[in-house]
N, C-alpha and C positions, 0 to 999 in steps of 0.2 A: 422499077425499083432496082437498086444495086444489090448484088449478092456478095456476101463476104465469106471467105474461106474459114472454116473452123480451124482453130489453132491446134497444133499437135504438141504433145508433151511426153518426154521419156523420163519421168521421175526427176525432172530438173526444174520444176516450176519455181521453187524458191530462188534458184540461181538466175532464171530468166527475169524475174521481178527485180532482183538486185541489180542486174546488168542494165535493164531498161529504165528503171525508175530510181535507182540508187536508194532503195528502200528494203529493209529486212522485215519480212513477214514470217510469222510462225505458221507455215502452211505446208500442205502436202497434197498429193493427189494430182488432179489435172485441172482443166479449164472450166469444168462444171456445166457442160452442155447437156449431160444426162445424169441420172442417178449413178450410173456405172463410172462416169468420168467426173464425179463430183470434186469440188475443191474442198479439201479437208482443212478446217480451221483448228489448229492445235491450241492456240491461246491468243488473247487479244487484250490490249490495254485500253481499248475504246469500246463503247457499246456495240453489241453484235451487229445490229442493223447498219450502223455506220461503217464497220469493218467490211461487211458484205457489199455495201454500196461502193466503197473505195476500190475493192478488188474488181467488182463488175465494171467500174469505170476504167480501170487499167486494162481489162480484157478488151473493152470496146476500143480504147485508144490503140492497142496493138493491132486489132483486127482492121480498124477503119483508117489508120494513119501509118503506123510504123512498118507494116508489111506490104504496103501498096506502093506502086510507082508514084512519083511526085505529082503528076497531073490528076491522079485518081484519089488522092488523100483527102480526108475530111478534117475539118477543124470545128471549133465551137461545139464539141461533143458534150452533150448533157444527158444525164440519166435521171429518170423519175420512176420511183417504185409504183407499180400498178397493183400488185397483189403479192401475198406471201402465204404459204402453207407450211406448217410444221408437221413433219411426217416421221413416224417411227416404223421401221421395218426391221424385224428380228433384232431388237434392242440397239439398233443404230438410228441415230437421230439426224434428220435432215431439215434444212430450210430450202424450200423451192420458191424462188423469188422471180417474179416477172417484172421486167423493166421496160419502159418506153425510152428509146434513145432518139434524140434529135441532133442533127448535125448538118453542116453545110460544107460543100466542096471547099477545100482550103483556098484555092485560087479565087473562087467567087466570093468567099468570105473576106479575103484580103481587099478585094475591090469594094465591097460594101463598107469596110472600115475606112478606107480612103475617102469614099464618097461622103461618109458621115463627118469625118474630120474636116474635109474641105467645105462642106455645105452647112454644117450646123450653125445656126444663128444668122445666116445670110438670107437676104431676100431671095425668094424663088426656090428655096430648099423646102420640100414638102416632107416633113418627118414621118407623117402617117403613110405616105406613099412609099417612102424608103423602107419602113418596117413591113409594109404589105408585100413588097417585092422580096424581102428577106424570108418572110414566112412562106411565100410561094415556092422558093427553091430549097426549103429545109426538108431534108430527108427524115422521115419518121420510120422507125422499125421497132418491133417488139421482140425481146429476147428473154429466154428462160435461163436462170442460173441455179444450179444445185450446189448447196453447201452441206458438207457433212460436219455436224457440230457436236458429236458425241463427247468430245474432250472439253467442251466449254461448260 
């Protein structure tokens, strides 16, 4: 399994998100790998779980695509929530959310897309085999994200 480097943050998380995704989020803190490096959500115009999923997706994309060499990048990055715990520690409220991430190496994914476009609807194209091969090369990883939500 591939290993990914934990992202670092020097109190500039809001600017990193703005630069990478052209999105302004009312956040602070860090990337949320631990309680001590939690992502602070200051306000949100969408439901909290949706905001958390969006931010966790951004973190995954930065880890698995933007910070890697071209041949090691992943595409088709999808997150699904596995579990969540609401935790209060000394009057500070957290959501600890575990996500499963599925992704495919970007070059392999591009080849699958081309195979699908060229073969779909033609004799000899086995769509079940196509998706079976995609599933076999899909990376699955489980990640934890801590969100400090006292302001919400």
